[in-house]
C-alpha positions as a Python dict, from the first residue, in 0.01 Angstrom:
ca = {
    (1, 'M'): (0, 0, 0),
    (2, 'R'): (-103, 37, 362),
    (3, 'S'): (105, -77, 656),
    (4, 'A'): (91, -441, 762),
    (5, 'E'): (-160, -357, 1035),
    (6, 'S'): (-425, -109, 931),
    (7, 'V'): (-780, 7, 993),
    (8, 'A'): (-1061, -123, 771),
    (9, 'S'): (-1334, 135, 827),
    (10, 'T'): (-1405, 505, 840),
    (11, 'A'): (-1513, 706, 1144),
    (12, 'Y'): (-1877, 780, 1049),
    (13, 'S'): (-2146, 662, 811),
    (14, 'T'): (-2457, 847, 699),
    (15, 'R'): (-2783, 653, 710),
    (16, 'C'): (-3105, 788, 560),
    (17, 'Y'): (-3455, 654, 623),
    (18, 'P'): (-3784, 746, 451),
    (19, 'R'): (-4008, 969, 664),
    (20, 'L'): (-4331, 804, 768),
    (21, 'S'): (-4518, 1108, 902),
    (22, 'S'): (-4679, 1380, 693),
    (23, 'A'): (-4564, 1650, 936),
    (24, 'H'): (-4249, 1697, 729),
    (25, 'A'): (-4395, 1644, 381),
    (26, 'N'): (-4127, 1862, 220),
    (27, 'R'): (-3851, 1636, 357),
    (28, 'R'): (-3875, 1284, 222),
    (29, 'Y'): (-3584, 1135, 419),
    (30, 'S'): (-3440, 1166, 766),
    (31, 'C'): (-3061, 1127, 779),
    (32, 'R'): (-2818, 1090, 1068),
    (33, 'M'): (-2449, 1028, 1122),
    (34, 'I'): (-2370, 693, 1282),
    (35, 'P'): (-2028, 619, 1431),
    (36, 'M'): (-1872, 308, 1281),
    (37, 'R'): (-1667, 53, 1467),
    (38, 'R'): (-1301, 47, 1371),
    (39, 'V'): (-1161, -298, 1295),
    (40, 'R'): (-797, -391, 1246),
    (41, 'D'): (-685, -602, 954),
    (42, 'I'): (-358, -755, 842),
    (43, 'D'): (-277, -741, 471),
    (44, 'W'): (18, -803, 242),
    (45, 'Q'): (118, -822, -124),
    (46, 'D'): (199, -1169, -262),
    (47, 'D'): (312, -1151, -626),
    (48, 'E'): (20, -985, -810),
    (49, 'M'): (-241, -1041, -538),
    (50, 'L'): (-331, -865, -213),
    (51, 'L'): (-417, -1093, 78),
    (52, 'G'): (-577, -994, 405),
    (53, 'Y'): (-776, -1100, 706),
    (54, 'L'): (-944, -938, 1003),
    (55, 'E'): (-731, -948, 1317),
    (56, 'E'): (-1028, -1074, 1519),
    (57, 'F'): (-1113, -1352, 1267),
    (58, 'Q'): (-778, -1493, 1157),
    (59, 'D'): (-921, -1808, 995),
    (60, 'D'): (-1092, -1617, 714),
    (61, 'L'): (-855, -1492, 444),
    (62, 'T'): (-947, -1294, 132),
    (63, 'E'): (-740, -1259, -185),
    (64, 'V'): (-796, -981, -441),
    (65, 'E'): (-620, -765, -699),
    (66, 'T'): (-685, -409, -571),
    (67, 'L'): (-689, -229, -237),
    (68, 'G'): (-1050, -119, -291),
    (69, 'E'): (-1158, -481, -343),
    (70, 'L'): (-968, -585, -30),
    (71, 'E'): (-1139, -324, 187),
    (72, 'E'): (-1482, -412, 44),
    (73, 'N'): (-1427, -785, 100),
    (74, 'L'): (-1308, -730, 457),
    (75, 'R'): (-1614, -516, 538),
    (76, 'D'): (-1844, -783, 390),
    (77, 'L'): (-1656, -1053, 578),
    (78, 'Y'): (-1696, -864, 907),
    (79, 'R'): (-2071, -822, 852),
    (80, 'D'): (-2109, -1191, 770),
    (81, 'L'): (-1902, -1316, 1064),
    (82, 'T'): (-2072, -1092, 1321),
    (83, 'S'): (-2429, -1142, 1194),
    (84, 'G'): (-2481, -1461, 1396),
    (85, 'E'): (-2590, -1648, 1084),
    (86, 'I'): (-2262, -1843, 1050),
    (87, 'P'): (-2222, -2111, 1319),
    (88, 'S'): (-1897, -2186, 1504),
    (89, 'V'): (-1703, -1872, 1410),
    (90, 'R'): (-1359, -1869, 1572),
    (91, 'R'): (-1235, -1528, 1687),
    (92, 'V'): (-941, -1379, 1871),
    (93, 'A'): (-1025, -1213, 2202),
    (94, 'E'): (-836, -1038, 2479),
    (95, 'L'): (-814, -1174, 2831),
    (96, 'S'): (-702, -973, 3135),
    (97, 'I'): (-494, -1173, 3380),
    (98, 'G'): (-457, -1022, 3729),
}
């Protein structure tokens, strides 16, 4: 199991898009590496289940059986909570005080 505070994403993702121009007819897709944002999560084992939440969104807990499921759920949760489609999302933020 990972430490109590861990990172829920990798450093880069590859995204491929279909080519629209005929100038490169032999290449059907254009791919590029896109840096991914790193997000901290807190997780722990409770009996047979793994529980976890995103540090920034502490109200939204997920409970699963495997580490792979936990990471997938946390990524989905992050996408949902940052999409703007869910109203009144509470999040933790940092404030600098002089």
